N, CA, C and O atoms as a GROMACS GRO file, in nm:
protein
  420
    1MET      N    1   5.991   1.844  16.133
    1MET     CA    2   6.166   1.807  16.112
    1MET      C    3   6.179   1.748  16.259
    1MET      O    4   6.141   1.773  16.373
    2ILE      N    5   6.263   1.643  16.182
    2ILE     CA    6   6.303   1.584  16.385
    2ILE      C    7   6.446   1.602  16.351
    2ILE      O    8   6.503   1.608  16.242
    3TYR      N    9   6.505   1.612  16.515
    3TYR     CA   10   6.665   1.689  16.511
    3TYR      C   11   6.699   1.555  16.588
    3TYR      O   12   6.620   1.502  16.667
    4GLN      N   13   6.831   1.503  16.555
    4GLN     CA   14   6.862   1.378  16.631
    4GLN      C   15   6.902   1.450  16.824
    4GLN      O   16   6.876   1.564  16.863
    5VAL      N   17   6.945   1.378  16.875
    5VAL     CA   18   6.991   1.420  17.077
    5VAL      C   19   7.188   1.398  16.997
    5VAL      O   20   7.261   1.323  16.931
    6VAL      N   21   7.180   1.559  17.088
    6VAL     CA   22   7.343   1.510  17.029
    6VAL      C   23   7.422   1.497  17.163
    6VAL      O   24   7.396   1.538  17.276
    7SER      N   25   7.517   1.433  17.118
    7SER     CA   26   7.639   1.459  17.320
    7SER      C   27   7.645   1.612  17.334
    7SER      O   28   7.630   1.686  17.237
    8LEU      N   29   7.678   1.675  17.510
    8LEU     CA   30   7.690   1.794  17.606
    8LEU      C   31   7.836   1.789  17.463
    8LEU      O   32   7.831   1.874  17.375
    9ARG      N   33   7.974   1.661  17.464
    9ARG     CA   34   8.043   1.720  17.430
    9ARG      C   35   8.068   1.749  17.313
    9ARG      O   36   8.186   1.779  17.298
   10SER      N   37   7.987   1.755  17.190
   10SER     CA   38   7.921   1.796  17.067
   10SER      C   39   7.892   1.946  17.036
   10SER      O   40   7.954   2.033  16.975
   11LEU      N   41   7.737   1.939  17.124
   11LEU     CA   42   7.698   2.050  17.183
   11LEU      C   43   7.798   2.179  17.211
   11LEU      O   44   7.815   2.271  17.130
   12ARG      N   45   7.864   2.168  17.351
   12ARG     CA   46   7.959   2.259  17.352
   12ARG      C   47   8.046   2.296  17.252
   12ARG      O   48   8.085   2.412  17.262
   13THR      N   49   8.112   2.196  17.105
   13THR     CA   50   8.215   2.220  17.060
   13THR      C   51   8.143   2.317  16.870
   13THR      O   52   8.195   2.389  16.784
   14GLN      N   53   8.025   2.264  16.892
   14GLN     CA   54   7.947   2.354  16.807
   14GLN      C   55   7.958   2.497  16.829
   14GLN      O   56   8.000   2.578  16.746
   15LEU      N   57   7.894   2.536  17.011
   15LEU     CA   58   7.879   2.666  17.037
   15LEU      C   59   8.037   2.724  17.058
   15LEU      O   60   8.075   2.838  17.083
   16LEU      N   61   8.082   2.649  17.047
   16LEU     CA   62   8.276   2.726  17.051
   16LEU      C   63   8.275   2.724  16.964
   16LEU      O   64   8.276   2.845  16.943
   17VAL      N   65   8.273   2.645  16.796
   17VAL     CA   66   8.250   2.684  16.652
   17VAL      C   67   8.195   2.834  16.646
   17VAL      O   68   8.267   2.920  16.594
   18TYR      N   69   8.054   2.872  16.703
   18TYR     CA   70   7.978   2.962  16.647
   18TYR      C   71   8.053   3.124  16.735
   18TYR      O   72   8.049   3.243  16.702
   19GLN      N   73   8.117   3.050  16.858
   19GLN     CA   74   8.163   3.212  16.897
   19GLN      C   75   8.282   3.286  16.782
   19GLN      O   76   8.326   3.387  16.727
   20LYS      N   77   8.288   3.133  16.801
   20LYS     CA   78   8.471   3.203  16.684
   20LYS      C   79   8.390   3.268  16.562
   20LYS      O   80   8.414   3.380  16.516
   21ARG      N   81   8.274   3.168  16.509
   21ARG     CA   82   8.189   3.259  16.386
   21ARG      C   83   8.168   3.459  16.450
   21ARG      O   84   8.215   3.572  16.431
   22LEU      N   85   8.099   3.410  16.503
   22LEU     CA   86   8.064   3.595  16.563
   22LEU      C   87   8.234   3.638  16.562
   22LEU      O   88   8.281   3.731  16.497
   23ARG      N   89   8.300   3.558  16.637
   23ARG     CA   90   8.417   3.702  16.694
   23ARG      C   91   8.509   3.742  16.524
   23ARG      O   92   8.573   3.845  16.501
   24ALA      N   93   8.490   3.645  16.445
   24ALA     CA   94   8.498   3.685  16.278
   24ALA      C   95   8.445   3.754  16.179
   24ALA      O   96   8.498   3.772  16.069
   25GLY      N   97   8.275   3.817  16.234
   25GLY     CA   98   8.231   3.864  16.226
   25GLY      C   99   8.078   3.838  16.090
   25GLY      O  100   8.005   3.907  16.019
   26ASP      N  101   8.103   3.693  16.122
   26ASP     CA  102   8.002   3.656  16.031
   26ASP      C  103   7.892   3.721  16.053
   26ASP      O  104   7.919   3.815  16.127
   27ARG      N  105   7.705   3.716  16.006
   27ARG     CA  106   7.629   3.778  16.018
   27ARG      C  107   7.516   3.632  16.060
   27ARG      O  108   7.416   3.584  16.009
   28ILE      N  109   7.608   3.601  16.188
   28ILE     CA  110   7.402   3.515  16.286
   28ILE      C  111   7.438   3.613  16.432
   28ILE      O  112   7.533   3.670  16.486
   29PRO      N  113   7.310   3.589  16.448
   29PRO     CA  114   7.262   3.583  16.515
   29PRO      C  115   7.387   3.585  16.716
   29PRO      O  116   7.478   3.515  16.762
   30SER      N  117   7.320   3.687  16.755
   30SER     CA  118   7.449   3.733  16.860
   30SER      C  119   7.418   3.584  17.011
   30SER      O  120   7.302   3.543  17.018
   31ILE      N  121   7.472   3.552  17.065
   31ILE     CA  122   7.478   3.500  17.204
   31ILE      C  123   7.353   3.483  17.249
   31ILE      O  124   7.301   3.372  17.247
   32THR      N  125   7.269   3.630  17.311
   32THR     CA  126   7.208   3.626  17.361
   32THR      C  127   7.072   3.641  17.293
   32THR      O  128   6.967   3.651  17.357
   33GLU      N  129   7.081   3.641  17.141
   33GLU     CA  130   6.997   3.630  17.081
   33GLU      C  131   6.967   3.523  17.019
   33GLU      O  132   6.867   3.525  16.947
   34LEU      N  133   7.070   3.363  17.033
   34LEU     CA  134   7.044   3.244  17.021
   34LEU      C  135   6.985   3.181  17.120
   34LEU      O  136   6.907   3.090  17.095
   35ALA      N  137   7.028   3.238  17.309
   35ALA     CA  138   6.960   3.237  17.422
   35ALA      C  139   6.819   3.251  17.352
   35ALA      O  140   6.749   3.164  17.301
   36ASN      N  141   6.805   3.343  17.362
   36ASN     CA  142   6.611   3.402  17.315
   36ASN      C  143   6.574   3.275  17.188
   36ASN      O  144   6.478   3.201  17.206
   37ILE      N  145   6.643   3.265  17.090
   37ILE     CA  146   6.579   3.200  17.016
   37ILE      C  147   6.567   3.022  17.025
   37ILE      O  148   6.493   2.957  16.951
   38ALA      N  149   6.685   2.943  17.169
   38ALA     CA  150   6.603   2.863  17.222
   38ALA      C  151   6.535   2.846  17.333
   38ALA      O  152   6.492   2.736  17.370
   39GLY      N  153   6.515   2.990  17.416
   39GLY     CA  154   6.427   3.018  17.532
   39GLY      C  155   6.500   2.951  17.588
   39GLY      O  156   6.456   2.843  17.628
   40VAL      N  157   6.632   2.983  17.615
   40VAL     CA  158   6.700   2.986  17.784
   40VAL      C  159   6.758   3.064  17.770
   40VAL      O  160   6.763   3.130  17.666
   41HIS      N  161   6.852   3.090  17.918
   41HIS     CA  162   6.874   3.223  18.053
   41HIS      C  163   7.086   3.149  17.901
   41HIS      O  164   7.143   3.043  17.876
   42ARG      N  165   7.101   3.288  17.864
   42ARG     CA  166   7.242   3.310  17.844
   42ARG      C  167   7.364   3.240  17.889
   42ARG      O  168   7.474   3.216  17.840
   43ASP      N  169   7.297   3.213  18.016
   43ASP     CA  170   7.436   3.163  18.125
   43ASP      C  171   7.432   3.033  18.061
   43ASP      O  172   7.530   2.978  18.010
   44THR      N  173   7.266   2.968  18.068
   44THR     CA  174   7.304   2.845  18.001
   44THR      C  175   7.404   2.774  17.890
   44THR      O  176   7.478   2.677  17.877
   45LEU      N  177   7.346   2.913  17.805
   45LEU     CA  178   7.511   2.834  17.694
   45LEU      C  179   7.651   2.917  17.771
   45LEU      O  180   7.750   2.844  17.772
   46TYR      N  181   7.665   2.999  17.807
   46TYR     CA  182   7.792   2.967  17.875
   46TYR      C  183   7.862   2.889  18.002
   46TYR      O  184   7.976   2.903  18.045
   47SER      N  185   7.766   2.810  18.045
   47SER     CA  186   7.777   2.672  18.125
   47SER      C  187   7.850   2.583  18.054
   47SER      O  188   7.962   2.537  18.074
   48LEU      N  189   7.734   2.557  17.930
   48LEU     CA  190   7.778   2.435  17.792
   48LEU      C  191   7.945   2.516  17.812
   48LEU      O  192   8.042   2.464  17.867
   49ILE      N  193   7.939   2.636  17.757
   49ILE     CA  194   8.051   2.681  17.672
   49ILE      C  195   8.130   2.623  17.824
   49ILE      O  196   8.244   2.589  17.791
   50ASP      N  197   8.115   2.605  17.940
   50ASP     CA  198   8.224   2.576  18.033
   50ASP      C  199   8.267   2.448  18.041
   50ASP      O  200   8.381   2.421  18.080
   51GLY      N  201   8.137   2.312  17.988
   51GLY     CA  202   8.223   2.221  18.021
   51GLY      C  203   8.102   2.142  18.193
   51GLY      O  204   8.116   2.059  18.282
   52LYS      N  205   7.986   2.252  18.140
   52LYS     CA  206   7.900   2.218  18.286
   52LYS      C  207   7.791   2.158  18.202
   52LYS      O  208   7.763   2.182  18.084
   53ARG      N  209   7.730   2.067  18.296
   53ARG     CA  210   7.633   1.947  18.246
   53ARG      C  211   7.480   2.085  18.269
   53ARG      O  212   7.463   2.161  18.365
   54ILE      N  213   7.386   2.070  18.131
   54ILE     CA  214   7.230   2.137  18.131
   54ILE      C  215   7.140   2.034  18.126
   54ILE      O  216   7.159   1.917  18.092
   55SER      N  217   7.044   2.087  18.163
   55SER     CA  218   6.934   2.000  18.100
   55SER      C  219   6.925   1.904  17.953
   55SER      O  220   7.003   1.911  17.858
   56GLU      N  221   6.853   1.850  17.962
   56GLU     CA  222   6.778   1.767  17.851
   56GLU      C  223   6.699   1.877  17.763
   56GLU      O  224   6.716   1.881  17.641
   57ARG      N  225   6.620   1.959  17.825
   57ARG     CA  226   6.527   2.040  17.732
   57ARG      C  227   6.637   2.132  17.672
   57ARG      O  228   6.664   2.137  17.552
   58SER      N  229   6.685   2.190  17.749
   58SER     CA  230   6.759   2.289  17.718
   58SER      C  231   6.887   2.229  17.573
   58SER      O  232   6.894   2.283  17.463
   59GLN      N  233   6.964   2.120  17.616
   59GLN     CA  234   7.033   2.055  17.462
   59GLN      C  235   6.921   2.082  17.417
   59GLN      O  236   6.922   2.193  17.364
   60TYR      N  237   6.836   2.039  17.414
   60TYR     CA  238   6.727   1.988  17.297
   60TYR      C  239   6.685   2.161  17.227
   60TYR      O  240   6.711   2.189  17.110
   61ALA      N  241   6.638   2.230  17.297
   61ALA     CA  242   6.610   2.368  17.241
   61ALA      C  243   6.758   2.424  17.180
   61ALA      O  244   6.742   2.498  17.083
   62ILE      N  245   6.897   2.403  17.219
   62ILE     CA  246   7.002   2.495  17.169
   62ILE      C  247   7.022   2.394  17.078
   62ILE      O  248   7.049   2.451  16.973
   63SER      N  249   7.025   2.288  17.064
   63SER     CA  250   7.044   2.169  16.951
   63SER      C  251   6.930   2.217  16.804
   63SER      O  252   6.965   2.237  16.688
   64LYS      N  253   6.838   2.223  16.844
   64LYS     CA  254   6.711   2.298  16.721
   64LYS      C  255   6.756   2.383  16.716
   64LYS      O  256   6.823   2.375  16.613
   65SER      N  257   6.784   2.549  16.794
   65SER     CA  258   6.838   2.645  16.771
   65SER      C  259   6.926   2.667  16.628
   65SER      O  260   6.908   2.733  16.525
   66LEU      N  261   7.029   2.579  16.676
   66LEU     CA  262   7.183   2.605  16.599
   66LEU      C  263   7.170   2.583  16.425
   66LEU      O  264   7.216   2.635  16.324
   67ALA      N  265   7.056   2.444  16.472
   67ALA     CA  266   7.053   2.403  16.350
   67ALA      C  267   6.950   2.448  16.288
   67ALA      O  268   6.913   2.398  16.182
   68THR      N  269   6.873   2.577  16.363
   68THR     CA  270   6.752   2.664  16.236
   68THR      C  271   6.837   2.760  16.182
   68THR      O  272   6.829   2.802  16.066
   69ILE      N  273   6.955   2.813  16.302
   69ILE     CA  274   7.053   2.871  16.196
   69ILE      C  275   7.144   2.875  16.116
   69ILE      O  276   7.204   2.975  16.078
   70ALA      N  277   7.164   2.746  16.079
   70ALA     CA  278   7.262   2.708  16.037
   70ALA      C  279   7.131   2.692  15.912
   70ALA      O  280   7.158   2.747  15.805
   71GLU      N  281   7.083   2.668  15.914
   71GLU     CA  282   7.017   2.626  15.808
   71GLU      C  283   6.965   2.738  15.727
   71GLU      O  284   6.965   2.728  15.605
   72SER      N  285   6.923   2.839  15.784
   72SER     CA  286   6.872   2.971  15.737
   72SER      C  287   7.009   3.086  15.708
   72SER      O  288   6.983   3.202  15.676
   73ALA      N  289   7.157   3.036  15.722
   73ALA     CA  290   7.307   3.100  15.691
   73ALA      C  291   7.355   3.017  15.609
   73ALA      O  292   7.473   3.045  15.590
   74ALA      N  293   7.322   2.928  15.550
   74ALA     CA  294   7.346   2.847  15.468
   74ALA      C  295   7.399   2.898  15.332
   74ALA      O  296   7.505   2.847  15.296
   75GLY      N  297   7.348   2.980  15.261
   75GLY     CA  298   7.390   3.061  15.159
   75GLY      C  299   7.468   3.142  15.190
   75GLY      O  300   7.512   3.226  15.112
   76GLN      N  301   7.500   3.131  15.317
   76GLN     CA  302   7.665   3.294  15.350
   76GLN      C  303   7.726   3.244  15.362
   76GLN      O  304   7.717   3.148  15.439
   77GLY      N  305   7.840   3.277  15.290
   77GLY     CA  306   8.007   3.299  15.335
   77GLY      C  307   8.043   3.274  15.452
   77GLY      O  308   7.980   3.361  15.513
   78SER      N  309   8.110   3.208  15.541
   78SER     CA  310   8.216   3.248  15.654
   78SER      C  311   8.334   3.306  15.664
   78SER      O  312   8.441   3.263  15.622
   79LYS      N  313   8.302   3.439  15.739
   79LYS     CA  314   8.476   3.521  15.719
   79LYS      C  315   8.585   3.376  15.821
   79LYS      O  316   8.705   3.347  15.813
   80LEU      N  317   8.506   3.337  15.882
   80LEU     CA  318   8.608   3.240  15.982
   80LEU      C  319   8.729   3.137  15.894
   80LEU      O  320   8.841   3.113  15.939
   81LEU      N  321   8.672   3.081  15.746
   81LEU     CA  322   8.718   3.006  15.664
   81LEU      C  323   8.716   3.117  15.478
   81LEU      O  324   8.619   3.138  15.405
   82SER      N  325   8.797   3.141  15.468
   82SER     CA  326   8.840   3.192  15.346
   82SER      C  327   8.934   3.114  15.239
   82SER      O  328   8.976   3.011  15.290
   83VAL      N  329   8.968   3.128  15.141
   83VAL     CA  330   9.080   3.172  15.028
   83VAL      C  331   9.086   3.283  14.986
   83VAL      O  332   8.981   3.346  14.973
   84SER      N  333   9.228   3.349  14.947
   84SER     CA  334   9.228   3.464  14.928
   84SER      C  335   9.297   3.439  14.742
   84SER      O  336   9.257   3.340  14.681
   85LEU      N  337   9.360   3.500  14.699
   85LEU     CA  338   9.461   3.502  14.619
   85LEU      C  339   9.524   3.604  14.586
   85LEU      O  340   9.469   3.713  14.601
   86SER      N  341   9.626   3.599  14.546
   86SER     CA  342   9.740   3.701  14.515
   86SER      C  343   9.859   3.717  14.452
   86SER      O  344   9.879   3.611  14.391
   87ALA      N  345   9.987   3.823  14.426
   87ALA     CA  346  10.057   3.783  14.351
   87ALA      C  347  10.143   3.674  14.431
   87ALA      O  348  10.220   3.594  14.377
   88ASP      N  349  10.119   3.682  14.563
   88ASP     CA  350  10.231   3.591  14.666
   88ASP      C  351  10.193   3.441  14.604
   88ASP      O  352  10.283   3.366  14.567
   89GLY      N  353  10.080   3.413  14.597
   89GLY     CA  354  10.001   3.276  14.595
   89GLY      C  355   9.890   3.263  14.685
   89GLY      O  356   9.870   3.315  14.795
   90PRO      N  357   9.811   3.169  14.606
   90PRO     CA  358   9.641   3.132  14.706
   90PRO      C  359   9.747   3.159  14.871
   90PRO      O  360   9.867   3.150  14.898
   91SER      N  361   9.648   3.187  14.931
   91SER     CA  362   9.616   3.160  15.070
   91SER      C  363   9.539   3.173  15.190
   91SER      O  364   9.506   3.283  15.233
   92LEU      N  365   9.505   3.056  15.252
   92LEU     CA  366   9.402   2.995  15.325
   92LEU      C  367   9.378   3.106  15.423
   92LEU      O  368   9.474   3.173  15.461
   93HIS      N  369   9.282   3.127  15.458
   93HIS     CA  370   9.247   3.201  15.650
   93HIS      C  371   9.158   3.089  15.692
   93HIS      O  372   9.056   3.045  15.639
   94PHE      N  373   9.229   3.050  15.812
   94PHE     CA  374   9.123   3.058  15.908
   94PHE      C  375   9.111   3.126  16.071
   94PHE      O  376   9.196   3.117  16.159
   95GLY      N  377   9.014   3.175  16.076
   95GLY     CA  378   9.062   3.241  16.221
   95GLY      C  379   9.112   3.335  16.174
   95GLY      O  380   9.066   3.410  16.088
   96LEU      N  381   9.281   3.338  16.263
   96LEU     CA  382   9.350   3.457  16.243
   96LEU      C  383   9.472   3.378  16.212
   96LEU      O  384   9.585   3.415  16.247
   97ALA      N  385   9.449   3.274  16.146
   97ALA     CA  386   9.594   3.217  16.132
   97ALA      C  387   9.593   3.255  15.999
   97ALA      O  388   9.497   3.332  15.992
   98ASN      N  389   9.663   3.242  15.848
   98ASN     CA  390   9.723   3.259  15.726
   98ASN      C  391   9.799   3.159  15.704
   98ASN      O  392   9.900   3.140  15.771
   99LEU      N  393   9.759   3.076  15.603
   99LEU     CA  394   9.839   3.016  15.560
   99LEU      C  395   9.875   2.985  15.444
   99LEU      O  396   9.811   2.887  15.406
  100ASN      N  397   9.981   3.040  15.332
  100ASN     CA  398  10.025   3.107  15.218
  100ASN      C  399  10.037   2.866  15.186
  100ASN      O  400  10.086   2.772  15.247
  101ILE      N  401   9.958   2.886  15.063
  101ILE     CA  402   9.942   2.757  15.024
  101ILE      C  403  10.069   2.655  14.961
  101ILE      O  404  10.112   2.542  14.985
  102LEU      N  405  10.103   2.776  14.858
  102LEU     CA  406  10.193   2.743  14.779
  102LEU      C  407  10.396   2.728  14.802
  102LEU      O  408  10.484   2.676  14.732
  103SER      N  409  10.398   2.831  14.983
  103SER     CA  410  10.510   2.814  14.996
  103SER      C  411  10.542   2.754  15.091
  103SER      O  412  10.463   2.707  15.172
  104ASN      N  413  10.712   2.743  15.098
  104ASN     CA  414  10.741   2.650  15.202
  104ASN      C  415  10.786   2.683  15.296
  104ASN      O  416  10.862   2.612  15.362
  105ARG      N  417  10.741   2.834  15.336
  105ARG     CA  418  10.782   2.866  15.425
  105ARG      C  419  10.706   2.782  15.590
  105ARG      O  420  10.748   2.815  15.701
   0.00000   0.00000   0.00000
């Protein structure tokens, strides 16, 4: 499988979403496990999250690892985004935010 080179900004965004998924309780590898899968130190992931530059080799390894995890977790729903139905109507949940879809409030 061929992986495209992604920009540092895109990779940083992917890692920020990954962290949100972990906080939401999704069943995906921890940041430390992600670093082990990518073959980089976890400080490299945190450096990237903080907006610092990392080597192209690390960028490639992290990108490849995120893609592999996304493929293996494709059948699992994320707790980050969900819809629930209740007597008050449908609600959309994104992270910690809740929105009643039919409400005028």
